[in-house]
C-alpha positions in Angstrom: -81.5 43.5 243.5 -84.7 42.0 244.9 -86.9 45.3 244.5 -88.1 44.6 247.9 -85.4 45.0 249.5 -84.3 47.8 247.6 -87.3 49.1 248.8 -86.6 48.5 252.3 -83.0 50.2 252.1 -85.1 53.3 251.0 -87.3 53.6 253.2 -85.0 53.1 255.9 -82.5 55.9 254.7 -86.2 58.1 254.3 -86.6 57.1 258.0 -83.0 57.7 259.1 -82.9 59.8 262.4 -86.9 60.1 262.9 -87.5 57.8 265.2 -90.6 56.2 263.0 -89.0 53.3 262.7 -88.8 52.3 266.4 -92.7 53.2 266.8 -95.2 50.0 266.4 -96.8 48.9 263.3 -100.5 46.4 263.6 -100.7 43.9 261.5 -104.0 42.7 261.4 -106.3 40.8 258.5 -109.9 42.3 258.0 -112.3 39.6 257.1 -115.0 42.2 255.7 -112.3 44.4 253.1 -113.4 43.9 249.5 -110.5 43.5 247.5 -109.1 45.2 244.7 -110.6 42.8 241.7 -107.2 42.3 240.8 -105.8 40.5 243.7 -106.4 37.4 245.8 -106.7 36.5 249.2 -106.9 37.7 252.7 -106.6 40.9 253.0 -104.1 42.2 255.6 -104.0 45.3 257.2 -100.7 47.2 258.8 -101.9 50.1 261.2 -98.6 53.2 261.9 -98.8 56.5 263.2 -102.6 56.6 262.5 -102.7 55.4 259.0 -103.5 53.0 258.1 -103.0 50.4 254.8 -103.1 46.8 252.9 -101.4 44.4 251.1 -104.1 40.9 250.1 -101.9 37.4 251.0 -102.5 34.5 251.1 -100.5 34.4 254.1 -101.2 36.9 256.3 -100.1 37.3 259.0 -101.5 38.8 262.8 -98.7 40.9 264.9 -97.3 43.9 266.5 -93.9 45.0 265.0 -92.1 47.5 264.1 -90.7 49.2 261.0 -87.1 48.5 261.7 -88.0 44.6 261.6 -87.7 45.3 257.8 -83.9 46.7 257.9 -81.2 43.9 257.0 -83.6 41.2 256.8 -83.5 38.8 254.0 -87.1 38.3 253.4 -87.3 35.0 252.0 -90.4 33.7 252.5 -93.8 34.8 250.8 -95.4 35.6 254.5 -92.8 38.1 255.4 -92.3 39.8 251.6 -96.1 40.6 252.3 -95.4 41.5 256.3 -92.8 43.8 254.0 -94.9 45.3 251.8 -98.0 46.2 254.1 -95.3 48.1 256.1 -94.5 49.8 252.8 -97.9 51.0 252.0 -98.3 52.3 255.3 -95.3 53.8 255.9 -95.5 55.4 252.4 -99.2 56.7 253.0 -98.1 57.9 256.5 -94.9 60.5 254.6 -97.4 61.7 252.2 -95.2 59.7 249.3 -98.4 57.4 248.8 -101.5 58.2 248.2 -103.6 54.4 247.7 -103.6 53.0 251.0 -106.9 51.0 250.5 -109.1 49.4 247.7 -111.6 50.8 245.9 -115.3 50.3 246.8 -116.6 47.3 244.5 -119.1 49.8 242.7 -115.8 51.1 241.3 -114.4 48.2 240.4 -116.6 48.4 236.1 -115.2 51.6 235.7 -111.6 50.3 236.7 -112.1 47.7 234.3 -113.4 49.8 232.0 -110.5 52.1 231.7 -107.4 50.0 232.4 -109.2 48.2 228.9 -107.7 51.7 227.1 -104.8 51.0 228.5 -104.2 47.6 227.1 -106.0 48.0 223.9 -104.0 46.5 221.5 -101.2 45.5 223.3 -100.0 42.0 224.2 -100.1 41.7 228.2 -98.8 39.3 230.6 -99.9 39.4 234.4 -97.1 38.4 236.6 -99.5 37.4 239.4 -102.7 35.8 238.8 -105.5 38.2 237.8 -108.0 36.1 236.7 -110.5 39.2 236.3 -108.0 40.2 233.4 -107.9 37.0 231.8 -111.6 36.6 231.7 -112.4 40.1 230.4 -109.3 40.5 227.7 -109.1 36.7 226.6 -107.1 37.2 223.7 -104.6 39.9 224.6 -102.8 37.4 227.2 -99.6 35.7 226.5 -97.7 33.9 228.9 -94.0 35.4 228.3 -93.0 38.5 229.2 -90.9 38.4 226.1 -93.9 38.5 224.0 -95.2 40.9 226.1 -96.0 44.9 225.0 -96.5 45.5 228.6 -96.3 43.7 232.1 -98.8 45.1 234.6 -97.5 42.9 238.8 -100.2 42.2 240.9 -99.6 42.1 244.8 -98.5 37.9 244.1 -96.0 39.4 241.4 -94.8 42.1 243.6 -93.7 39.9 245.9 -92.0 37.4 244.1 -88.5 37.0 243.8 -88.6 36.2 240.1 -89.8 39.8 239.5 -86.2 41.5 239.6 -84.5 39.4 236.7 -87.6 40.4 234.4 -87.6 44.0 235.6 -83.7 44.0 234.7 -84.2 42.6 231.3 -87.3 44.1 229.8 -87.4 47.7 231.7 -86.0 49.7 228.9 -88.3 47.8 226.5 -91.3 47.0 227.6 -94.1 49.1 229.6 -94.2 47.9 233.2 -97.8 48.8 235.4 -97.9 47.8 239.7 -101.9 47.4 239.8 -104.0 47.7 242.7 -103.2 48.8 246.4 -100.9 46.4 247.4 -98.4 47.4 244.9 -98.2 51.2 245.8 -95.6 51.8 248.1 -92.9 49.5 246.2 -93.9 50.9 243.0 -93.4 54.7 244.5 -90.2 53.6 245.5 -89.1 51.8 243.1 -90.6 54.6 240.3 -92.8 52.3 238.4 -96.0 53.1 237.4 -99.2 52.3 239.4 -102.7 52.2 238.6 -105.0 52.2 240.8 -107.8 55.4 239.8 -110.6 54.8 242.6 -108.3 53.3 245.4 -108.1 55.5 248.6 -106.4 56.8 251.5 -108.3 55.7 253.8 
């Protein structure tokens, strides 16, 4: 199953009879945000119940909506899938299922990259979603076919890609898979996929 649709289904079960699914969610764009170094695009924010979370996307939306909008939706465009991720991020943060809601300050980028280098060292790495920062820092480790990879890194662009479910289904028992950055935090938590964002914040 599409992991975004599966995540929405799991979130629907968590929220059942709580009334929270009908509480308003404000979607906006934060032009001043310092994005995670592994993502490219605009920082779309979702605010809900006094909490906020972000998702970096090339298709941001500004709107007032509800979490229940996702339930049963086909999630068939990148814009809608990005909105779903943003709302999953803020809802999992609200219910204390995820602690990473926002990117770290730019001053932490070098430390984060250094620590990630220890994870990557000696491995063939597939970046699922464009991550120039990793390609530039570790060019010798990058492969383009997931079958050749020891490690698959998934960023915001990758988490909304409809091909992801097929890759995960094929390699989940044989390869290490890590969702990276705050944009992937909610889905990775609901899908129980390893998550990397050592300096991401909750506010």
